[in-house]
C-alpha positions in Angstrom: 40.5 15.7 2.2 41.2 13.3 5.2 40.1 9.7 4.7 37.8 9.9 7.7 35.9 12.8 6.2 35.3 11.1 2.9 33.8 8.1 4.7 31.6 10.4 6.7 30.4 12.1 3.6 29.6 8.7 2.0 27.7 7.7 5.2 25.8 10.9 5.2 24.8 10.4 1.6 23.5 6.9 2.2 21.6 7.9 5.3 20.1 10.9 3.5 18.8 8.7 0.7 17.4 6.1 3.1 15.4 8.1 5.7 18.4 8.1 8.0 19.1 4.3 7.8 22.2 2.5 6.9 23.0 -1.3 6.7 26.0 -3.2 7.9 26.8 -4.2 4.3 26.8 -0.5 3.2 29.1 0.4 6.1 31.6 -2.2 5.0 31.4 -1.0 1.4 32.5 2.5 2.4 35.3 1.3 4.6 33.9 1.1 8.1 34.8 -1.7 10.4 32.1 -4.2 11.5 32.5 -2.9 15.1 31.6 0.7 14.2 27.8 0.2 14.4 28.1 -1.8 17.7 30.1 1.0 19.3 27.7 3.8 18.2 24.7 1.8 19.2 26.2 1.1 22.6 27.1 4.8 23.0 23.5 5.9 22.3 24.4 7.6 19.0 22.6 5.1 16.7 19.6 2.9 17.1 19.6 -0.8 16.0 16.2 -1.4 14.4 16.8 -4.8 12.9 19.8 -7.1 12.4 22.2 -5.1 10.3 20.0 -2.1 10.0 20.6 1.1 12.0 19.1 4.5 12.4 22.0 6.9 12.5 20.2 9.7 14.1 19.3 7.6 17.1 16.0 7.6 18.9 12.7 5.9 17.8 11.9 5.4 14.1 8.7 6.7 12.5 6.4 4.5 10.4 8.3 5.1 7.2 11.6 4.3 8.7 10.3 1.0 10.2 8.9 0.1 6.7 12.2 0.9 4.9 14.2 -0.9 7.6 12.2 -4.0 7.0 12.8 -3.8 3.3 16.5 -3.3 3.8 16.6 -6.3 6.2 14.6 -8.5 3.8 16.9 -7.8 0.9 16.5 -7.0 -2.8 13.1 -7.6 -4.5 11.2 -7.5 -1.1 7.8 -5.9 -1.4 5.5 -4.3 1.2 2.3 -6.2 1.5 -0.7 -6.9 3.8 -1.9 -4.3 6.3 1.4 -2.4 5.9 0.8 -1.9 2.2 -2.7 -0.7 2.9 -1.4 1.8 5.4 1.1 3.0 2.9 -1.8 3.5 0.5 -3.6 5.5 3.1 -6.5 3.2 3.7 -8.5 4.4 6.7 -10.3 1.2 7.8 -10.7 0.7 11.5 -9.2 -2.7 11.0 -5.8 -1.1 10.3 -3.4 0.2 13.0 -3.6 4.0 13.6 -0.5 6.1 13.0 0.7 6.1 16.6 0.4 2.3 16.9 1.9 1.7 13.5 5.0 3.9 14.4 5.4 2.1 17.8 4.7 -1.6 17.7 2.7 -2.7 14.6 4.5 -5.3 12.5 5.8 -4.5 9.0 4.7 -7.2 6.5 6.8 -7.8 3.4 7.0 -10.5 0.8 10.3 -12.1 -0.4 11.0 -14.7 -3.1 10.5 -18.3 -1.9 14.3 -19.1 -2.0 15.2 -16.1 0.2 16.5 -17.3 3.6 15.4 -14.6 5.9 13.4 -15.0 9.1 10.9 -12.7 10.8 12.4 -10.8 13.7 11.5 -7.8 15.8 8.8 -5.8 14.0 9.7 -7.4 10.6 7.2 -10.0 9.3 8.8 -11.8 6.4 6.6 -14.0 4.2 8.1 -16.2 1.5 6.1 -16.7 -1.7 6.3 -18.4 -5.1 3.9 -15.8 -6.5 6.0 -12.7 -6.3 4.0 -10.0 -8.0 5.3 -7.0 -10.0 6.0 -4.1 -7.7 4.1 -0.8 -7.6 5.7 2.4 -6.2 3.7 4.2 -3.5 5.3 7.0 -1.5 8.7 5.7 -2.6 8.1 2.1 -1.3 7.9 -1.0 -3.5 4.4 -2.5 -2.7 2.3 -5.3 -4.0 -0.8 -4.6 -6.1 -3.8 -3.6 -4.0 -5.7 -6.8 -4.6 -2.7 -8.9 -3.3 -2.3 -6.6 -0.3 -5.9 -7.1 0.7 -5.6 -10.9 0.3 -2.4 -11.1 2.3 -3.9 -8.8 5.1 -7.1 -10.8 5.2 -5.3 -14.1 6.0 -3.8 -12.5 9.1 -7.0 -10.9 10.4 -9.1 -12.8 12.9 -12.3 -10.9 12.3 -14.6 -11.3 9.3 -15.9 -7.8 10.0 -12.4 -6.3 9.7 -11.9 -8.1 6.4 -15.2 -6.9 5.0 -14.5 -3.4 6.1 -11.3 -3.5 4.2 -12.8 -4.9 1.0 -15.7 -2.4 1.2 -13.3 0.5 1.4 -11.4 -0.7 -1.7 -14.6 -1.2 -3.6 -16.0 2.2 -2.6 -12.7 3.8 -3.7 -13.1 2.1 -7.1 -9.6 0.6 -6.8 -10.4 -3.1 -7.0 -13.3 -5.2 -8.4 -14.9 -8.3 -7.0 -13.7 -10.2 -10.1 -10.1 -9.3 -9.3 -10.6 -10.4 -5.7 -12.1 -13.7 -6.9 -9.1 -14.2 -9.2 -6.7 -13.6 -6.3 -8.6 -16.0 -4.1 -8.3 -18.7 -6.8 -4.6 -18.1 -7.3 -3.7 -17.8 -3.6 -3.6 -20.3 -0.8 -6.9 -21.6 0.6 -5.7 -21.6 4.2 -6.7 -18.4 5.9 -8.9 -17.2 3.0 -12.3 -17.9 4.6 -13.0 -14.4 5.8 -12.1 -12.9 2.4 -14.3 -15.4 0.6 -17.2 -14.6 2.9 -16.7 -10.8 2.4 -16.6 -11.1 -1.4 -19.8 -13.2 -1.4 -21.7 -10.8 0.8 -20.5 -7.6 -0.9 -21.4 -9.2 -4.3 -24.9 -9.6 -2.9 -25.4 -5.9 -2.4 -24.1 -4.8 1.0 -21.5 -2.1 0.2 -20.1 -1.8 3.7 -20.2 -3.7 7.0 -22.2 -1.0 8.7 -24.8 -1.3 5.9 -24.9 -5.0 6.5 -25.4 -4.6 10.2 -28.1 -2.0 9.5 -29.9 -4.5 7.2 -29.7 -7.2 9.8 -31.1 -4.9 12.5 -34.0 -3.8 10.3 -34.8 -7.3 9.4 -34.7 -8.5 13.0 -37.2 -5.7 13.9 -39.6 -6.7 11.2 -39.5 -3.3 9.5 -41.2 -3.7 6.1 -40.4 -2.6 2.6 -36.7 -2.1 3.1 -34.4 -1.7 0.1 -30.6 -1.6 0.7 -28.4 0.5 -1.5 -31.4 2.0 -3.2 -30.8 4.4 -6.1 -33.4 7.1 -5.7 -34.8 9.3 -8.4 -37.7 11.8 -8.6 -40.7 11.1 -11.0 -38.9 13.4 -13.5 -35.8 11.1 -13.4 -33.6 13.5 -11.4 -31.0 11.6 -9.3 -31.3 12.1 -5.5 -29.0 9.7 -3.8 -28.0 6.1 -3.2 -29.5 5.4 0.2 -27.9 2.9 2.6 -31.4 1.8 3.4 -34.8 3.0 2.1 -38.2 2.4 3.6 -40.2 2.3 0.4 -43.7 2.5 1.9 -43.1 5.8 3.7 -40.2 7.3 1.7 -37.6 7.5 4.4 -33.8 7.2 3.9 -31.4 5.8 6.5 -27.7 6.7 6.1 -24.8 5.2 8.1 -22.4 8.2 8.4 -19.1 7.7 10.2 -16.6 10.3 11.2 -13.9 8.4 9.3 -15.7 8.6 6.0 -18.0 11.6 6.1 -16.4 14.4 8.2 -13.3 15.2 6.2 -12.1 16.0 2.6 -14.0 14.8 -0.5 -16.2 12.5 1.6 -17.5 15.4 3.6 -18.2 17.4 0.5 -20.1 14.5 -1.0 -22.1 14.0 2.2 -23.1 17.7 2.2 -24.2 17.6 -1.4 -26.1 14.4 -0.8 -28.0 15.8 2.1 -28.8 18.9 0.0 -30.4 16.7 -2.7 -32.4 14.9 0.0 -33.7 18.2 1.3 -34.6 19.5 -2.1 -36.5 16.3 -2.9 -38.3 16.4 0.5 -36.8 13.2 1.7 -36.5 12.7 5.4 -33.2 11.1 6.5 -32.2 9.2 9.6 -28.4 9.5 10.2 -26.9 6.5 12.1 -23.5 6.2 13.6 -21.8 2.8 12.9 -20.8 2.6 16.6 -24.5 2.9 17.6 -25.4 -0.1 15.5 -23.2 -2.1 17.9 -23.7 -0.3 21.2 -27.2 1.1 21.0 -29.3 -0.9 18.6 -32.5 -0.4 20.5 -32.0 3.4 20.4 -31.3 3.2 16.7 -34.5 1.3 16.1 -36.4 3.7 18.2 -35.2 6.7 16.2 -36.0 5.0 12.9 -39.5 4.1 14.1 -40.1 7.6 15.3 -38.9 9.0 11.9 -41.0 6.4 10.1 -44.2 7.6 11.9 -43.4 11.2 11.2 -42.8 10.4 7.5 -46.1 8.5 7.4 -48.0 11.6 8.7 -46.1 14.0 6.4 -46.9 12.0 3.2 -44.6 10.2 0.9 -42.1 12.4 -1.1 -42.1 12.2 -4.9 -39.2 9.8 -5.0 -38.9 6.2 -6.0 -36.3 3.4 -6.3 -34.9 3.2 -9.8 -35.7 -0.5 -10.3 -38.9 -2.4 -11.1 -41.0 -3.6 -8.1 -40.0 -7.2 -8.8 -36.3 -6.2 -8.4 -36.7 -4.7 -4.9 -34.4 -6.8 -2.9 -35.1 -8.1 0.6 -32.8 -7.2 3.4 -29.8 -9.4 3.4 -28.6 -10.4 6.9 -24.9 -10.0 7.8 -23.5 -13.6 8.0 -21.2 -13.1 11.0 -21.3 -11.5 14.4 -19.9 -8.1 15.3 
């Protein structure tokens, strides 16, 4: 078989195993001259994604190709972290880039050992660390453990709300604990950790998500009485009804913050339907609230809650109570930062 064909087969095998990518070092190893990549990029056949990393099919890379290109550029032992790792893990927080943005311009964040001399360039964000964690494999990529990804992402977010959204999603998935986040905060750098520390403190105090916290602050500002956040509701016979985002205990009214992202698809949609059926069976009136309305239409939200409260008062209280003693009923906890 001609020598050129053997090299092409080797190149095809490398590209097939690497999402269509090849590095300059790999090209040299199979016998190509250093000028090969330059010529093919200049001729429009290949696309240069990062120094020494090329997409042999040409065109624009997708999210996975950008992620792998950064790992190849960063070198052995590099791990995906931060917002990139959370995207790989299919987190849906509004704080993260959507798929279109991630595939176009979002940076790819990776960790490398502290002695690795590699600089950030293009979409590659290289962070050196002395605390290199053990890798986990997710969708074929080596990624940091989830608690580390959250901490690394939080240091780069400007908004405390975005950080809390992220932490709340991880807690609601049951994939991290507050203790694990506290341990990571103690082990990691102090600089840039303020938002994460605030989020852990707040969520430890009972607000399971940023929208719930905003709802609590809104109810408190309006002076609505007898509010219990995250109330576990049961009937007098002990049958479980739901965990209400907010519960007006004097009239027996539930308020639920239902977003499209979390309640309109998949298992979350199924859980929402079953929850609403249990509310109906127990005779509990429910006020659904969109997270966006808490920000954009707070007066309208309060008006709908007050109208529902008056209707509940006229209808009579359902046979449902909070599964705690009266002394344990918590006051509304205000959200500590702005929207």
